[in-house]
mmCIF file of the N, C-alpha and C atoms, coordinates in Angstrom:
data_MODEL
# 
_entry.id   MODEL 
# 
loop_
_atom_site.group_PDB 
_atom_site.id 
_atom_site.type_symbol 
_atom_site.label_atom_id 
_atom_site.label_alt_id 
_atom_site.label_comp_id 
_atom_site.label_asym_id 
_atom_site.label_entity_id 
_atom_site.label_seq_id 
_atom_site.pdbx_PDB_ins_code 
_atom_site.Cartn_x 
_atom_site.Cartn_y 
_atom_site.Cartn_z 
_atom_site.occupancy 
_atom_site.B_iso_or_equiv 
_atom_site.pdbx_formal_charge 
_atom_site.auth_seq_id 
_atom_site.auth_comp_id 
_atom_site.auth_asym_id 
_atom_site.auth_atom_id 
_atom_site.pdbx_PDB_model_num 
ATOM 1   N N  . MET A 1 1  ? 119.029 78.535  114.816 1.00 0.00 ? 1  MET A N  1 
ATOM 2   C CA . MET A 1 1  ? 119.152 79.927  115.185 1.00 0.00 ? 1  MET A CA 1 
ATOM 3   C C  . MET A 1 1  ? 118.109 80.734  114.426 1.00 0.00 ? 1  MET A C  1 
ATOM 4   N N  . SER A 1 2  ? 117.336 81.520  115.142 1.00 0.00 ? 2  SER A N  1 
ATOM 5   C CA . SER A 1 2  ? 116.284 82.335  114.543 1.00 0.00 ? 2  SER A CA 1 
ATOM 6   C C  . SER A 1 2  ? 116.817 83.710  114.159 1.00 0.00 ? 2  SER A C  1 
ATOM 7   N N  . CYS A 1 3  ? 116.346 84.206  113.036 1.00 0.00 ? 3  CYS A N  1 
ATOM 8   C CA . CYS A 1 3  ? 116.736 85.544  112.581 1.00 0.00 ? 3  CYS A CA 1 
ATOM 9   C C  . CYS A 1 3  ? 115.712 86.592  112.992 1.00 0.00 ? 3  CYS A C  1 
ATOM 10  N N  . SER A 1 4  ? 114.616 86.173  113.595 1.00 0.00 ? 4  SER A N  1 
ATOM 11  C CA . SER A 1 4  ? 113.544 87.086  113.958 1.00 0.00 ? 4  SER A CA 1 
ATOM 12  C C  . SER A 1 4  ? 113.880 87.841  115.244 1.00 0.00 ? 4  SER A C  1 
ATOM 13  N N  . PRO A 1 5  ? 113.591 89.145  115.283 1.00 0.00 ? 5  PRO A N  1 
ATOM 14  C CA . PRO A 1 5  ? 113.806 89.895  116.518 1.00 0.00 ? 5  PRO A CA 1 
ATOM 15  C C  . PRO A 1 5  ? 112.665 89.690  117.528 1.00 0.00 ? 5  PRO A C  1 
ATOM 16  N N  . PHE A 1 6  ? 111.668 88.880  117.180 1.00 0.00 ? 6  PHE A N  1 
ATOM 17  C CA . PHE A 1 6  ? 110.493 88.674  118.030 1.00 0.00 ? 6  PHE A CA 1 
ATOM 18  C C  . PHE A 1 6  ? 110.557 87.317  118.709 1.00 0.00 ? 6  PHE A C  1 
ATOM 19  N N  . ASP A 1 7  ? 109.914 87.226  119.881 1.00 0.00 ? 7  ASP A N  1 
ATOM 20  C CA . ASP A 1 7  ? 109.856 85.930  120.539 1.00 0.00 ? 7  ASP A CA 1 
ATOM 21  C C  . ASP A 1 7  ? 108.511 85.240  120.351 1.00 0.00 ? 7  ASP A C  1 
ATOM 22  N N  . SER A 1 8  ? 107.511 85.969  119.844 1.00 0.00 ? 8  SER A N  1 
ATOM 23  C CA . SER A 1 8  ? 106.208 85.377  119.520 1.00 0.00 ? 8  SER A CA 1 
ATOM 24  C C  . SER A 1 8  ? 105.474 86.313  118.562 1.00 0.00 ? 8  SER A C  1 
ATOM 25  N N  . PHE A 1 9  ? 104.289 85.876  118.139 1.00 0.00 ? 9  PHE A N  1 
ATOM 26  C CA . PHE A 1 9  ? 103.498 86.648  117.183 1.00 0.00 ? 9  PHE A CA 1 
ATOM 27  C C  . PHE A 1 9  ? 102.042 86.684  117.614 1.00 0.00 ? 9  PHE A C  1 
ATOM 28  N N  . ASP A 1 10 ? 101.348 87.751  117.247 1.00 0.00 ? 10 ASP A N  1 
ATOM 29  C CA . ASP A 1 10 ? 99.907  87.876  117.457 1.00 0.00 ? 10 ASP A CA 1 
ATOM 30  C C  . ASP A 1 10 ? 99.237  87.861  116.092 1.00 0.00 ? 10 ASP A C  1 
ATOM 31  N N  . LEU A 1 11 ? 98.122  87.141  115.983 1.00 0.00 ? 11 LEU A N  1 
ATOM 32  C CA . LEU A 1 11 ? 97.402  86.994  114.727 1.00 0.00 ? 11 LEU A CA 1 
ATOM 33  C C  . LEU A 1 11 ? 96.063  87.709  114.820 1.00 0.00 ? 11 LEU A C  1 
ATOM 34  N N  . TYR A 1 12 ? 95.785  88.523  113.820 1.00 0.00 ? 12 TYR A N  1 
ATOM 35  C CA . TYR A 1 12 ? 94.520  89.254  113.724 1.00 0.00 ? 12 TYR A CA 1 
ATOM 36  C C  . TYR A 1 12 ? 93.739  88.746  112.527 1.00 0.00 ? 12 TYR A C  1 
ATOM 37  N N  . ARG A 1 13 ? 92.408  88.689  112.674 1.00 0.00 ? 13 ARG A N  1 
ATOM 38  C CA . ARG A 1 13 ? 91.538  88.298  111.562 1.00 0.00 ? 13 ARG A CA 1 
ATOM 39  C C  . ARG A 1 13 ? 90.397  89.292  111.448 1.00 0.00 ? 13 ARG A C  1 
ATOM 40  N N  . GLY A 1 14 ? 90.099  89.663  110.227 1.00 0.00 ? 14 GLY A N  1 
ATOM 41  C CA . GLY A 1 14 ? 88.967  90.526  109.955 1.00 0.00 ? 14 GLY A CA 1 
ATOM 42  C C  . GLY A 1 14 ? 88.269  90.048  108.692 1.00 0.00 ? 14 GLY A C  1 
ATOM 43  N N  . THR A 1 15 ? 87.190  90.718  108.334 1.00 0.00 ? 15 THR A N  1 
ATOM 44  C CA . THR A 1 15 ? 86.444  90.342  107.138 1.00 0.00 ? 15 THR A CA 1 
ATOM 45  C C  . THR A 1 15 ? 86.482  91.456  106.099 1.00 0.00 ? 15 THR A C  1 
ATOM 46  N N  . ILE A 1 16 ? 86.414  91.034  104.849 1.00 0.00 ? 16 ILE A N  1 
ATOM 47  C CA . ILE A 1 16 ? 86.324  91.954  103.716 1.00 0.00 ? 16 ILE A CA 1 
ATOM 48  C C  . ILE A 1 16 ? 84.997  91.645  103.031 1.00 0.00 ? 16 ILE A C  1 
ATOM 49  N N  . PRO A 1 17 ? 84.139  92.586  102.765 1.00 0.00 ? 17 PRO A N  1 
ATOM 50  C CA . PRO A 1 17 ? 84.263  93.982  103.179 1.00 0.00 ? 17 PRO A CA 1 
ATOM 51  C C  . PRO A 1 17 ? 83.916  94.121  104.648 1.00 0.00 ? 17 PRO A C  1 
ATOM 52  N N  . GLY A 1 18 ? 84.306  95.205  105.232 1.00 0.00 ? 18 GLY A N  1 
ATOM 53  C CA . GLY A 1 18 ? 83.923  95.474  106.615 1.00 0.00 ? 18 GLY A CA 1 
ATOM 54  C C  . GLY A 1 18 ? 85.042  95.952  107.503 1.00 0.00 ? 18 GLY A C  1 
ATOM 55  N N  . ASP A 1 19 ? 85.998  95.084  107.829 1.00 0.00 ? 19 ASP A N  1 
ATOM 56  C CA . ASP A 1 19 ? 86.967  95.405  108.873 1.00 0.00 ? 19 ASP A CA 1 
ATOM 57  C C  . ASP A 1 19 ? 88.257  96.049  108.384 1.00 0.00 ? 19 ASP A C  1 
ATOM 58  N N  . LEU A 1 20 ? 88.512  96.070  107.108 1.00 0.00 ? 20 LEU A N  1 
ATOM 59  C CA . LEU A 1 20 ? 89.798  96.566  106.623 1.00 0.00 ? 20 LEU A CA 1 
ATOM 60  C C  . LEU A 1 20 ? 89.687  98.058  106.304 1.00 0.00 ? 20 LEU A C  1 
ATOM 61  N N  . THR A 1 21 ? 89.653  98.866  107.366 1.00 0.00 ? 21 THR A N  1 
ATOM 62  C CA . THR A 1 21 ? 89.596  100.313 107.238 1.00 0.00 ? 21 THR A CA 1 
ATOM 63  C C  . THR A 1 21 ? 90.673  100.910 108.134 1.00 0.00 ? 21 THR A C  1 
ATOM 64  N N  . ALA A 1 22 ? 90.986  102.161 107.936 1.00 0.00 ? 22 ALA A N  1 
ATOM 65  C CA . ALA A 1 22 ? 92.032  102.819 108.723 1.00 0.00 ? 22 ALA A CA 1 
ATOM 66  C C  . ALA A 1 22 ? 91.768  102.650 110.211 1.00 0.00 ? 22 ALA A C  1 
ATOM 67  N N  . GLY A 1 23 ? 92.717  102.068 110.912 1.00 0.00 ? 23 GLY A N  1 
ATOM 68  C CA . GLY A 1 23 ? 92.605  101.891 112.353 1.00 0.00 ? 23 GLY A CA 1 
ATOM 69  C C  . GLY A 1 23 ? 91.850  100.645 112.766 1.00 0.00 ? 23 GLY A C  1 
ATOM 70  N N  . SER A 1 24 ? 91.219  99.959  111.824 1.00 0.00 ? 24 SER A N  1 
ATOM 71  C CA . SER A 1 24 ? 90.476  98.740  112.138 1.00 0.00 ? 24 SER A CA 1 
ATOM 72  C C  . SER A 1 24 ? 91.025  97.615  111.286 1.00 0.00 ? 24 SER A C  1 
ATOM 73  N N  . TYR A 1 25 ? 91.795  96.744  111.905 1.00 0.00 ? 25 TYR A N  1 
ATOM 74  C CA . TYR A 1 25 ? 92.457  95.676  111.167 1.00 0.00 ? 25 TYR A CA 1 
ATOM 75  C C  . TYR A 1 25 ? 92.084  94.320  111.708 1.00 0.00 ? 25 TYR A C  1 
ATOM 76  N N  . GLY A 1 26 ? 90.837  94.142  112.067 1.00 0.00 ? 26 GLY A N  1 
ATOM 77  C CA . GLY A 1 26 ? 90.360  92.876  112.595 1.00 0.00 ? 26 GLY A CA 1 
ATOM 78  C C  . GLY A 1 26 ? 90.546  92.788  114.097 1.00 0.00 ? 26 GLY A C  1 
ATOM 79  N N  . LEU A 1 27 ? 90.209  91.628  114.617 1.00 0.00 ? 27 LEU A N  1 
ATOM 80  C CA . LEU A 1 27 ? 90.306  91.376  116.054 1.00 0.00 ? 27 LEU A CA 1 
ATOM 81  C C  . LEU A 1 27 ? 91.377  90.341  116.325 1.00 0.00 ? 27 LEU A C  1 
ATOM 82  N N  . CYS A 1 28 ? 91.886  90.354  117.531 1.00 0.00 ? 28 CYS A N  1 
ATOM 83  C CA . CYS A 1 28 ? 92.914  89.399  117.937 1.00 0.00 ? 28 CYS A CA 1 
ATOM 84  C C  . CYS A 1 28 ? 92.327  87.989  117.882 1.00 0.00 ? 28 CYS A C  1 
ATOM 85  N N  . LEU A 1 29 ? 92.922  87.154  117.035 1.00 0.00 ? 29 LEU A N  1 
ATOM 86  C CA . LEU A 1 29 ? 92.460  85.774  116.899 1.00 0.00 ? 29 LEU A CA 1 
ATOM 87  C C  . LEU A 1 29 ? 93.288  84.845  117.783 1.00 0.00 ? 29 LEU A C  1 
ATOM 88  N N  . GLN A 1 30 ? 94.610  85.021  117.764 1.00 0.00 ? 30 GLN A N  1 
ATOM 89  C CA . GLN A 1 30 ? 95.512  84.221  118.591 1.00 0.00 ? 30 GLN A CA 1 
ATOM 90  C C  . GLN A 1 30 ? 96.673  85.097  119.034 1.00 0.00 ? 30 GLN A C  1 
ATOM 91  N N  . THR A 1 31 ? 97.146  84.867  120.229 1.00 0.00 ? 31 THR A N  1 
ATOM 92  C CA . THR A 1 31 ? 98.276  85.624  120.739 1.00 0.00 ? 31 THR A CA 1 
ATOM 93  C C  . THR A 1 31 ? 99.352  84.663  121.232 1.00 0.00 ? 31 THR A C  1 
ATOM 94  N N  . GLY A 1 32 ? 100.586 85.105  121.209 1.00 0.00 ? 32 GLY A N  1 
ATOM 95  C CA . GLY A 1 32 ? 101.680 84.299  121.725 1.00 0.00 ? 32 GLY A CA 1 
ATOM 96  C C  . GLY A 1 32 ? 102.081 83.131  120.847 1.00 0.00 ? 32 GLY A C  1 
ATOM 97  N N  . LEU A 1 33 ? 101.834 83.223  119.532 1.00 0.00 ? 33 LEU A N  1 
ATOM 98  C CA . LEU A 1 33 ? 102.269 82.161  118.623 1.00 0.00 ? 33 LEU A CA 1 
ATOM 99  C C  . LEU A 1 33 ? 103.789 82.152  118.591 1.00 0.00 ? 33 LEU A C  1 
ATOM 100 N N  . ALA A 1 34 ? 104.381 81.018  118.844 1.00 0.00 ? 34 ALA A N  1 
ATOM 101 C CA . ALA A 1 34 ? 105.843 80.936  118.947 1.00 0.00 ? 34 ALA A CA 1 
ATOM 102 C C  . ALA A 1 34 ? 106.470 80.469  117.641 1.00 0.00 ? 34 ALA A C  1 
ATOM 103 N N  . GLY A 1 35 ? 107.745 80.801  117.491 1.00 0.00 ? 35 GLY A N  1 
ATOM 104 C CA . GLY A 1 35 ? 108.512 80.326  116.342 1.00 0.00 ? 35 GLY A CA 1 
ATOM 105 C C  . GLY A 1 35 ? 107.959 80.816  115.029 1.00 0.00 ? 35 GLY A C  1 
ATOM 106 N N  . SER A 1 36 ? 107.958 79.928  114.049 1.00 0.00 ? 36 SER A N  1 
ATOM 107 C CA . SER A 1 36 ? 107.416 80.245  112.737 1.00 0.00 ? 36 SER A CA 1 
ATOM 108 C C  . SER A 1 36 ? 105.917 79.984  112.783 1.00 0.00 ? 36 SER A C  1 
ATOM 109 N N  . PRO A 1 37 ? 105.095 81.042  112.818 1.00 0.00 ? 37 PRO A N  1 
ATOM 110 C CA . PRO A 1 37 ? 103.662 80.834  113.027 1.00 0.00 ? 37 PRO A CA 1 
ATOM 111 C C  . PRO A 1 37 ? 103.006 80.090  111.861 1.00 0.00 ? 37 PRO A C  1 
ATOM 112 N N  . SER A 1 38 ? 102.216 79.092  112.207 1.00 0.00 ? 38 SER A N  1 
ATOM 113 C CA . SER A 1 38 ? 101.405 78.384  111.224 1.00 0.00 ? 38 SER A CA 1 
ATOM 114 C C  . SER A 1 38 ? 100.064 78.078  111.880 1.00 0.00 ? 38 SER A C  1 
ATOM 115 N N  . PRO A 1 39 ? 99.291  79.125  112.166 1.00 0.00 ? 39 PRO A N  1 
ATOM 116 C CA . PRO A 1 39 ? 98.028  78.953  112.880 1.00 0.00 ? 39 PRO A CA 1 
ATOM 117 C C  . PRO A 1 39 ? 96.981  78.267  112.008 1.00 0.00 ? 39 PRO A C  1 
ATOM 118 N N  . LEU A 1 40 ? 96.024  77.660  112.682 1.00 0.00 ? 40 LEU A N  1 
ATOM 119 C CA . LEU A 1 40 ? 94.891  77.045  112.004 1.00 0.00 ? 40 LEU A CA 1 
ATOM 120 C C  . LEU A 1 40 ? 93.642  77.836  112.346 1.00 0.00 ? 40 LEU A C  1 
ATOM 121 N N  . ASP A 1 41 ? 92.802  78.028  111.356 1.00 0.00 ? 41 ASP A N  1 
ATOM 122 C CA . ASP A 1 41 ? 91.546  78.744  111.569 1.00 0.00 ? 41 ASP A CA 1 
ATOM 123 C C  . ASP A 1 41 ? 90.441  77.927  110.917 1.00 0.00 ? 41 ASP A C  1 
ATOM 124 N N  . PRO A 1 42 ? 89.669  77.184  111.715 1.00 0.00 ? 42 PRO A N  1 
ATOM 125 C CA . PRO A 1 42 ? 88.614  76.357  111.142 1.00 0.00 ? 42 PRO A CA 1 
ATOM 126 C C  . PRO A 1 42 ? 87.372  77.140  110.714 1.00 0.00 ? 42 PRO A C  1 
ATOM 127 N N  . ALA A 1 43 ? 87.308  78.422  111.046 1.00 0.00 ? 43 ALA A N  1 
ATOM 128 C CA . ALA A 1 43 ? 86.125  79.226  110.731 1.00 0.00 ? 43 ALA A CA 1 
ATOM 129 C C  . ALA A 1 43 ? 86.024  79.493  109.235 1.00 0.00 ? 43 ALA A C  1 
ATOM 130 N N  . LEU A 1 44 ? 84.817  79.709  108.787 1.00 0.00 ? 44 LEU A N  1 
ATOM 131 C CA . LEU A 1 44 ? 84.555  80.102  107.408 1.00 0.00 ? 44 LEU A CA 1 
ATOM 132 C C  . LEU A 1 44 ? 83.949  81.495  107.406 1.00 0.00 ? 44 LEU A C  1 
ATOM 133 N N  . PRO A 1 45 ? 84.307  82.331  106.447 1.00 0.00 ? 45 PRO A N  1 
ATOM 134 C CA . PRO A 1 45 ? 83.714  83.669  106.401 1.00 0.00 ? 45 PRO A CA 1 
ATOM 135 C C  . PRO A 1 45 ? 82.247  83.587  105.990 1.00 0.00 ? 45 PRO A C  1 
ATOM 136 N N  . PRO A 1 46 ? 81.467  84.605  106.334 1.00 0.00 ? 46 PRO A N  1 
ATOM 137 C CA . PRO A 1 46 ? 80.070  84.645  105.908 1.00 0.00 ? 46 PRO A CA 1 
ATOM 138 C C  . PRO A 1 46 ? 79.979  84.669  104.379 1.00 0.00 ? 46 PRO A C  1 
ATOM 139 N N  . PRO A 1 47 ? 78.857  84.223  103.823 1.00 0.00 ? 47 PRO A N  1 
ATOM 140 C CA . PRO A 1 47 ? 78.683  84.257  102.366 1.00 0.00 ? 47 PRO A CA 1 
ATOM 141 C C  . PRO A 1 47 ? 78.921  85.667  101.810 1.00 0.00 ? 47 PRO A C  1 
ATOM 142 N N  . GLY A 1 48 ? 79.675  85.755  100.725 1.00 0.00 ? 48 GLY A N  1 
ATOM 143 C CA . GLY A 1 48 ? 79.953  87.035  100.083 1.00 0.00 ? 48 GLY A CA 1 
ATOM 144 C C  . GLY A 1 48 ? 81.079  87.820  100.724 1.00 0.00 ? 48 GLY A C  1 
ATOM 145 N N  . GLU A 1 49 ? 81.732  87.268  101.736 1.00 0.00 ? 49 GLU A N  1 
ATOM 146 C CA . GLU A 1 49 ? 82.831  87.941  102.410 1.00 0.00 ? 49 GLU A CA 1 
ATOM 147 C C  . GLU A 1 49 ? 84.076  87.057  102.377 1.00 0.00 ? 49 GLU A C  1 
ATOM 148 N N  . ALA A 1 50 ? 85.200  87.622  102.773 1.00 0.00 ? 50 ALA A N  1 
ATOM 149 C CA . ALA A 1 50 ? 86.460  86.888  102.863 1.00 0.00 ? 50 ALA A CA 1 
ATOM 150 C C  . ALA A 1 50 ? 87.166  87.303  104.138 1.00 0.00 ? 50 ALA A C  1 
ATOM 151 N N  . PHE A 1 51 ? 88.016  86.432  104.659 1.00 0.00 ? 51 PHE A N  1 
ATOM 152 C CA . PHE A 1 51 ? 88.849  86.787  105.803 1.00 0.00 ? 51 PHE A CA 1 
ATOM 153 C C  . PHE A 1 51 ? 90.159  87.380  105.317 1.00 0.00 ? 51 PHE A C  1 
ATOM 154 N N  . PHE A 1 52 ? 90.722  88.283  106.107 1.00 0.00 ? 52 PHE A N  1 
ATOM 155 C CA . PHE A 1 52 ? 92.106  88.700  105.925 1.00 0.00 ? 52 PHE A CA 1 
ATOM 156 C C  . PHE A 1 52 ? 92.814  88.485  107.252 1.00 0.00 ? 52 PHE A C  1 
ATOM 157 N N  . TYR A 1 53 ? 94.125  88.282  107.183 1.00 0.00 ? 53 TYR A N  1 
ATOM 158 C CA . TYR A 1 53 ? 94.924  88.010  108.366 1.00 0.00 ? 53 TYR A CA 1 
ATOM 159 C C  . TYR A 1 53 ? 96.135  88.938  108.389 1.00 0.00 ? 53 TYR A C  1 
ATOM 160 N N  . LEU A 1 54 ? 96.480  89.406  109.570 1.00 0.00 ? 54 LEU A N  1 
ATOM 161 C CA . LEU A 1 54 ? 97.683  90.211  109.768 1.00 0.00 ? 54 LEU A CA 1 
ATOM 162 C C  . LEU A 1 54 ? 98.432  89.655  110.978 1.00 0.00 ? 54 LEU A C  1 
ATOM 163 N N  . LEU A 1 55 ? 99.754  89.645  110.899 1.00 0.00 ? 55 LEU A N  1 
ATOM 164 C CA . LEU A 1 55 ? 100.602 89.218  112.004 1.00 0.00 ? 55 LEU A CA 1 
ATOM 165 C C  . LEU A 1 55 ? 101.349 90.409  112.575 1.00 0.00 ? 55 LEU A C  1 
ATOM 166 N N  . ALA A 1 56 ? 101.493 90.423  113.878 1.00 0.00 ? 56 ALA A N  1 
ATOM 167 C CA . ALA A 1 56 ? 102.329 91.420  114.548 1.00 0.00 ? 56 ALA A CA 1 
ATOM 168 C C  . ALA A 1 56 ? 103.343 90.675  115.390 1.00 0.00 ? 56 ALA A C  1 
ATOM 169 N N  . GLY A 1 57 ? 104.602 91.034  115.272 1.00 0.00 ? 57 GLY A N  1 
ATOM 170 C CA . GLY A 1 57 ? 105.630 90.437  116.108 1.00 0.00 ? 57 GLY A CA 1 
ATOM 171 C C  . GLY A 1 57 ? 105.533 90.961  117.526 1.00 0.00 ? 57 GLY A C  1 
ATOM 172 N N  . ARG A 1 58 ? 105.894 90.122  118.472 1.00 0.00 ? 58 ARG A N  1 
ATOM 173 C CA . ARG A 1 58 ? 105.855 90.513  119.882 1.00 0.00 ? 58 ARG A CA 1 
ATOM 174 C C  . ARG A 1 58 ? 107.215 90.201  120.500 1.00 0.00 ? 58 ARG A C  1 
ATOM 175 N N  . LEU A 1 59 ? 107.714 91.152  121.264 1.00 0.00 ? 59 LEU A N  1 
ATOM 176 C CA . LEU A 1 59 ? 108.954 90.968  122.022 1.00 0.00 ? 59 LEU A CA 1 
ATOM 177 C C  . LEU A 1 59 ? 108.606 91.276  123.470 1.00 0.00 ? 59 LEU A C  1 
ATOM 178 N N  . GLY A 1 60 ? 108.449 90.218  124.260 1.00 0.00 ? 60 GLY A N  1 
ATOM 179 C CA . GLY A 1 60 ? 107.975 90.402  125.634 1.00 0.00 ? 60 GLY A CA 1 
ATOM 180 C C  . GLY A 1 60 ? 106.547 90.912  125.615 1.00 0.00 ? 60 GLY A C  1 
ATOM 181 N N  . THR A 1 61 ? 106.320 92.060  126.242 1.00 0.00 ? 61 THR A N  1 
ATOM 182 C CA . THR A 1 61 ? 104.974 92.630  126.285 1.00 0.00 ? 61 THR A CA 1 
ATOM 183 C C  . THR A 1 61 ? 104.742 93.669  125.192 1.00 0.00 ? 61 THR A C  1 
ATOM 184 N N  . LEU A 1 62 ? 105.742 93.939  124.378 1.00 0.00 ? 62 LEU A N  1 
ATOM 185 C CA . LEU A 1 62 ? 105.619 94.943  123.325 1.00 0.00 ? 62 LEU A CA 1 
ATOM 186 C C  . LEU A 1 62 ? 105.221 94.299  122.009 1.00 0.00 ? 62 LEU A C  1 
ATOM 187 N N  . GLU A 1 63 ? 104.173 94.844  121.399 1.00 0.00 ? 63 GLU A N  1 
ATOM 188 C CA . GLU A 1 63 ? 103.717 94.343  120.104 1.00 0.00 ? 63 GLU A CA 1 
ATOM 189 C C  . GLU A 1 63 ? 104.196 95.265  119.000 1.00 0.00 ? 63 GLU A C  1 
ATOM 190 N N  . GLY A 1 64 ? 104.674 94.673  117.914 1.00 0.00 ? 64 GLY A N  1 
ATOM 191 C CA . GLY A 1 64 ? 105.128 95.452  116.770 1.00 0.00 ? 64 GLY A CA 1 
ATOM 192 C C  . GLY A 1 64 ? 103.971 95.915  115.907 1.00 0.00 ? 64 GLY A C  1 
ATOM 193 N N  . ALA A 1 65 ? 104.308 96.536  114.807 1.00 0.00 ? 65 ALA A N  1 
ATOM 194 C CA . ALA A 1 65 ? 103.316 97.079  113.884 1.00 0.00 ? 65 ALA A CA 1 
ATOM 195 C C  . ALA A 1 65 ? 102.656 95.974  113.069 1.00 0.00 ? 65 ALA A C  1 
ATOM 196 N N  . LEU A 1 66 ? 101.530 96.312  112.467 1.00 0.00 ? 66 LEU A N  1 
ATOM 197 C CA . LEU A 1 66 ? 100.806 95.398  111.592 1.00 0.00 ? 66 LEU A CA 1 
ATOM 198 C C  . LEU A 1 66 ? 101.162 95.646  110.129 1.00 0.00 ? 66 LEU A C  1 
ATOM 199 N N  . GLY A 1 67 ? 102.334 96.157  109.895 1.00 0.00 ? 67 GLY A N  1 
ATOM 200 C CA . GLY A 1 67 ? 102.761 96.406  108.523 1.00 0.00 ? 67 GLY A CA 1 
ATOM 201 C C  . GLY A 1 67 ? 102.442 97.822  108.087 1.00 0.00 ? 67 GLY A C  1 
ATOM 202 N N  . PHE A 1 68 ? 102.375 98.000  106.786 1.00 0.00 ? 68 PHE A N  1 
ATOM 203 C CA . PHE A 1 68 ? 102.177 99.324  106.205 1.00 0.00 ? 68 PHE A CA 1 
ATOM 204 C C  . PHE A 1 68 ? 100.905 99.370  105.368 1.00 0.00 ? 68 PHE A C  1 
ATOM 205 N N  . THR A 1 69 ? 100.294 100.550 105.301 1.00 0.00 ? 69 THR A N  1 
ATOM 206 C CA . THR A 1 69 ? 99.134  100.759 104.440 1.00 0.00 ? 69 THR A CA 1 
ATOM 207 C C  . THR A 1 69 ? 99.613  100.872 102.994 1.00 0.00 ? 69 THR A C  1 
ATOM 208 N N  . SER A 1 70 ? 98.684  100.904 102.064 1.00 0.00 ? 70 SER A N  1 
ATOM 209 C CA . SER A 1 70 ? 99.056  101.055 100.662 1.00 0.00 ? 70 SER A CA 1 
ATOM 210 C C  . SER A 1 70 ? 99.684  102.417 100.397 1.00 0.00 ? 70 SER A C  1 
ATOM 211 N N  . ALA A 1 71 ? 99.481  103.380 101.295 1.00 0.00 ? 71 ALA A N  1 
ATOM 212 C CA . ALA A 1 71 ? 100.083 104.708 101.164 1.00 0.00 ? 71 ALA A CA 1 
ATOM 213 C C  . ALA A 1 71 ? 101.479 104.762 101.787 1.00 0.00 ? 71 ALA A C  1 
ATOM 214 N N  . GLY A 1 72 ? 101.924 103.654 102.391 1.00 0.00 ? 72 GLY A N  1 
ATOM 215 C CA . GLY A 1 72 ? 103.255 103.599 102.978 1.00 0.00 ? 72 GLY A CA 1 
ATOM 216 C C  . GLY A 1 72 ? 103.336 103.991 104.435 1.00 0.00 ? 72 GLY A C  1 
ATOM 217 N N  . SER A 1 73 ? 102.196 104.240 105.079 1.00 0.00 ? 73 SER A N  1 
ATOM 218 C CA . SER A 1 73 ? 102.176 104.597 106.503 1.00 0.00 ? 73 SER A CA 1 
ATOM 219 C C  . SER A 1 73 ? 102.056 103.341 107.354 1.00 0.00 ? 73 SER A C  1 
ATOM 220 N N  . LEU A 1 74 ? 102.626 103.375 108.567 1.00 0.00 ? 74 LEU A N  1 
ATOM 221 C CA . LEU A 1 74 ? 102.445 102.269 109.503 1.00 0.00 ? 74 LEU A CA 1 
ATOM 222 C C  . LEU A 1 74 ? 100.980 102.141 109.871 1.00 0.00 ? 74 LEU A C  1 
ATOM 223 N N  . ARG A 1 75 ? 100.512 100.895 109.974 1.00 0.00 ? 75 ARG A N  1 
ATOM 224 C CA . ARG A 1 75 ? 99.137  100.666 110.420 1.00 0.00 ? 75 ARG A CA 1 
ATOM 225 C C  . ARG A 1 75 ? 99.084  100.852 111.930 1.00 0.00 ? 75 ARG A C  1 
ATOM 226 N N  . SER A 1 76 ? 98.265  101.754 112.391 1.00 0.00 ? 76 SER A N  1 
ATOM 227 C CA . SER A 1 76 ? 98.063  101.974 113.822 1.00 0.00 ? 76 SER A CA 1 
ATOM 228 C C  . SER A 1 76 ? 96.996  101.007 114.310 1.00 0.00 ? 76 SER A C  1 
ATOM 229 N N  . ASN A 1 77 ? 97.359  100.150 115.249 1.00 0.00 ? 77 ASN A N  1 
ATOM 230 C CA . ASN A 1 77 ? 96.440  99.161  115.766 1.00 0.00 ? 77 ASN A CA 1 
ATOM 231 C C  . ASN A 1 77 ? 95.697  99.725  116.971 1.00 0.00 ? 77 ASN A C  1 
ATOM 232 N N  . LEU A 1 78 ? 94.397  99.969  116.798 1.00 0.00 ? 78 LEU A N  1 
ATOM 233 C CA . LEU A 1 78 ? 93.601  100.543 117.868 1.00 0.00 ? 78 LEU A CA 1 
ATOM 234 C C  . LEU A 1 78 ? 93.061  99.479  118.841 1.00 0.00 ? 78 LEU A C  1 
ATOM 235 N N  . SER A 1 79 ? 93.181  98.201  118.481 1.00 0.00 ? 79 SER A N  1 
ATOM 236 C CA . SER A 1 79 ? 92.705  97.107  119.340 1.00 0.00 ? 79 SER A CA 1 
ATOM 237 C C  . SER A 1 79 ? 93.757  96.008  119.429 1.00 0.00 ? 79 SER A C  1 
ATOM 238 N N  . PRO A 1 80 ? 94.885  96.269  120.122 1.00 0.00 ? 80 PRO A N  1 
ATOM 239 C CA . PRO A 1 80 ? 95.942  95.261  120.187 1.00 0.00 ? 80 PRO A CA 1 
ATOM 240 C C  . PRO A 1 80 ? 95.528  94.051  121.021 1.00 0.00 ? 80 PRO A C  1 
ATOM 241 N N  . CYS A 1 81 ? 96.196  92.924  120.753 1.00 0.00 ? 81 CYS A N  1 
ATOM 242 C CA . CYS A 1 81 ? 95.969  91.723  121.555 1.00 0.00 ? 81 CYS A CA 1 
ATOM 243 C C  . CYS A 1 81 ? 96.336  92.002  123.005 1.00 0.00 ? 81 CYS A C  1 
ATOM 244 N N  . PRO A 1 82 ? 95.642  91.352  123.931 1.00 0.00 ? 82 PRO A N  1 
ATOM 245 C CA . PRO A 1 82 ? 95.972  91.578  125.356 1.00 0.00 ? 82 PRO A CA 1 
ATOM 246 C C  . PRO A 1 82 ? 97.336  91.044  125.718 1.00 0.00 ? 82 PRO A C  1 
# 
């Protein structure tokens, strides 16, 4: 029995420095991850950079939030997964 209110998850990936700014939280890397997500990402970040990952829960066609900013506000996703 699952305790999650979501039926799947969307995974976003971005680079630091660069993509982690207000309203820009990376691009959709994978969508529709089921169950307990354990995605694989064989890519390597460019020299001097790092990847960050964010998950959003999905219930049907509705995608949840990408968490909260350090100021406590919900992250507004301007480029949701399709």
